[in-house]
C-alpha positions as CSV (number, residue, x, y, z in Angstrom):
1,M,91.1,180.4,-18.8
2,K,87.4,181.3,-18.3
3,H,87.4,179.5,-15.0
4,V,90.4,181.5,-13.8
5,S,88.8,184.7,-14.9
6,K,85.5,183.9,-13.1
7,T,87.4,182.9,-9.9
8,L,89.4,186.1,-10.0
9,S,86.2,188.2,-10.4
10,I,84.6,186.5,-7.4
11,A,87.8,187.0,-5.4
12,V,87.8,190.7,-6.3
13,L,84.1,191.1,-5.3
14,L,84.7,189.4,-2.0
15,L,87.7,191.7,-1.3
16,V,85.7,194.8,-2.1
17,S,82.9,193.6,0.2
18,V,85.3,192.9,3.1
19,L,86.9,196.4,2.6
20,L,83.5,198.1,2.6
21,S,82.5,196.2,5.6
22,C,85.6,197.2,7.5
23,E,85.0,200.8,6.6
24,D,81.4,200.5,8.1
25,D,82.9,198.9,11.2
26,D,85.3,201.8,11.6
27,R,82.3,204.2,11.5
28,T,80.0,202.1,13.8
29,E,79.9,202.0,17.6
30,V,77.4,200.1,19.9
31,Y,76.9,201.4,23.4
32,R,74.3,201.9,26.2
33,M,72.1,205.0,26.2
34,R,69.5,206.3,28.6
35,I,66.6,208.4,27.2
36,N,64.6,210.7,29.4
37,H,60.9,210.8,29.8
38,F,60.2,214.0,28.0
39,T,61.4,215.7,24.8
40,Q,62.3,219.3,23.7
41,P,60.5,220.5,20.6
42,A,63.0,221.5,17.9
43,F,63.4,224.6,15.9
44,P,60.7,224.9,13.2
45,Y,63.4,224.8,10.5
46,Y,65.5,222.0,12.0
47,T,66.3,219.5,9.2
48,N,66.8,216.3,11.3
49,G,63.3,216.1,12.7
50,N,61.2,218.1,15.1
51,T,62.2,216.6,18.4
52,F,65.3,216.6,20.7
53,H,65.6,213.7,23.1
54,F,67.5,214.1,26.3
55,V,70.1,211.3,26.6
56,Q,72.9,210.0,28.8
57,T,75.7,207.8,27.8
58,G,78.8,206.4,29.5
59,D,79.6,207.6,33.0
60,D,76.8,210.2,32.8
61,I,74.1,207.5,33.0
62,G,72.4,207.9,36.4
63,S,73.7,211.5,36.9
64,N,72.0,214.8,36.4
65,N,73.9,215.5,33.2
66,W,71.7,215.2,30.1
67,E,72.6,216.0,26.5
68,M,70.1,216.9,23.8
69,L,70.2,214.6,20.8
70,G,68.7,216.0,17.6
71,Q,68.8,212.9,15.4
72,T,66.1,210.3,15.1
73,I,66.6,207.1,17.1
74,H,65.5,204.5,14.6
75,D,63.4,201.5,15.7
76,L,62.6,203.2,19.1
77,N,58.9,203.0,20.0
78,Y,59.2,206.1,22.2
79,E,56.4,207.2,24.5
80,L,56.3,210.2,26.7
81,G,56.5,209.5,30.4
82,Y,58.9,206.6,30.2
83,V,62.7,206.5,30.8
84,Y,64.4,204.1,28.5
85,D,67.7,202.2,28.8
86,I,68.7,200.9,25.4
87,T,71.6,199.5,23.5
88,V,72.1,201.8,20.5
89,K,74.2,201.5,17.4
90,R,75.7,204.8,16.1
91,T,76.9,204.8,12.5
92,D,78.9,207.9,11.6
93,P,78.3,209.2,8.0
94,D,80.7,208.7,5.2
95,P,83.2,211.5,5.5
96,D,82.8,212.2,1.8
97,V,79.1,213.1,2.2
98,A,78.7,216.8,3.0
99,D,76.5,217.8,6.0
100,A,75.5,214.2,6.8
101,T,74.7,213.3,10.4
102,P,75.2,210.1,12.4
103,R,72.5,207.4,12.3
104,Y,71.2,206.0,15.6
105,T,69.5,202.6,15.6
106,V,68.1,200.6,18.6
107,V,69.8,197.3,19.1
108,S,67.8,196.3,22.1
109,V,65.6,197.9,24.9
110,I,67.1,197.0,28.3
111,R,64.5,198.8,30.4
112,Q,61.4,200.9,30.0
113,E,60.2,202.5,33.3
114,K,57.2,204.9,33.7
115,V,57.8,207.9,35.9
116,T,55.4,208.7,38.7
117,D,52.5,211.1,38.2
118,D,54.1,213.8,40.4
119,V,57.2,214.2,38.3
120,T,57.5,217.6,36.6
121,F,59.8,218.7,33.8
122,T,60.6,222.0,32.1
123,I,61.0,222.7,28.3
124,T,61.5,225.8,26.2
125,L,58.4,226.9,24.4
126,A,59.8,230.0,22.6
127,R,62.9,232.2,22.2
128,G,63.0,235.9,21.8
129,E,65.0,238.1,19.4
130,P,67.4,238.1,17.6
131,L,66.4,234.5,16.7
132,T,62.7,234.6,17.3
133,E,61.4,231.1,17.4
134,S,58.2,229.6,18.8
135,Y,57.9,225.8,19.5
136,V,54.1,225.9,20.1
137,T,51.2,226.3,17.7
138,E,47.6,227.5,18.5
139,S,44.3,226.6,16.9
140,A,41.0,227.9,18.3
141,G,42.6,228.3,21.7
142,T,44.1,224.8,21.8
143,Y,47.9,224.6,22.0
144,E,50.4,221.9,21.0
145,T,54.1,221.8,20.5
146,V,55.6,221.8,17.0
147,N,56.3,218.0,17.4
148,G,52.6,217.3,18.0
149,I,52.3,217.0,21.7
150,N,49.0,218.4,23.1
151,I,49.3,221.0,25.8
152,L,46.6,221.3,28.6
153,C,47.2,224.9,29.6
154,E,43.9,225.7,31.5
155,S,44.5,228.9,33.6
156,F,47.7,229.6,31.6
157,C,46.1,229.6,28.2
158,S,45.4,233.3,28.2
159,E,49.0,234.0,29.3
160,I,50.8,232.3,26.5
161,P,50.1,234.8,23.7
162,D,51.1,237.8,25.9
163,K,54.3,236.1,27.0
164,L,55.2,235.1,23.5
165,A,54.7,238.7,22.3
166,S,56.7,240.2,25.2
167,L,59.9,238.1,24.7
168,Q,62.9,240.3,24.4
169,T,66.4,239.7,23.0
170,N,67.9,236.4,24.3
171,Q,64.9,235.6,26.5
172,L,63.2,232.2,26.7
173,L,59.6,231.2,27.5
174,R,59.8,228.1,29.6
175,G,57.0,225.8,30.6
176,T,56.9,223.3,33.5
177,F,54.7,220.3,32.9
178,R,53.4,217.0,34.2
179,H,52.6,214.0,32.0
180,V,48.9,213.3,31.2
181,D,49.4,210.5,28.7
182,G,51.7,209.6,25.8
183,E,50.4,212.4,23.7
184,T,49.5,215.1,26.2
185,I,51.3,217.2,28.8
186,S,49.7,219.6,31.4
187,L,51.2,223.1,32.0
188,V,51.8,223.9,35.7
189,N,54.0,226.9,35.4
190,L,55.0,229.4,32.8
191,E,58.0,231.9,33.1
192,I,60.3,234.0,31.0
193,T,64.0,233.4,31.7
194,G,67.4,234.3,30.4
195,L,69.3,232.0,28.1
196,L,70.3,228.6,29.6
197,P,74.0,227.5,29.5
198,N,75.1,226.5,25.9
199,Q,72.2,228.5,24.4
200,D,74.0,231.8,23.8
């Protein structure tokens, strides 16, 4: 009788393990993703990290369509100035967990390619009222983004405080940069613009 009971207990444990595994499989997807060579600093109060990656998936890979991804990509040794093609596993959260977000994990790195020195990119540095947000910090005249990227601003350094102070409702302060190294970007243009698509 004890042998039957032990066998039954093992069978039940195996069945539960298989069922849980199947539930995880239903929430997991593996696919190819391209990650751009620069990032967007996130809102200071954003709860999923302080960086947005620009990514492409599916038919958008190789196009001009990039989507901002606000979740951490686990096991990605990301360095500014490189475009990455990866295989990624996305695991959606348990639907019973409130406010949970998907988890992204690198399965493999297919390609890592450095962009040329003349490539420029533009990111948002601040947003005006009614949701005033700044994505840069300053210390003794030295600037960096809220996600810890050093900014060489040179002739633009004196303009940053004035432009930050002058932002009006629904205006953005946008900076155009070149890469210096994996931790530093160089400002080559600074302008105030209206909201971008999908930012209203």
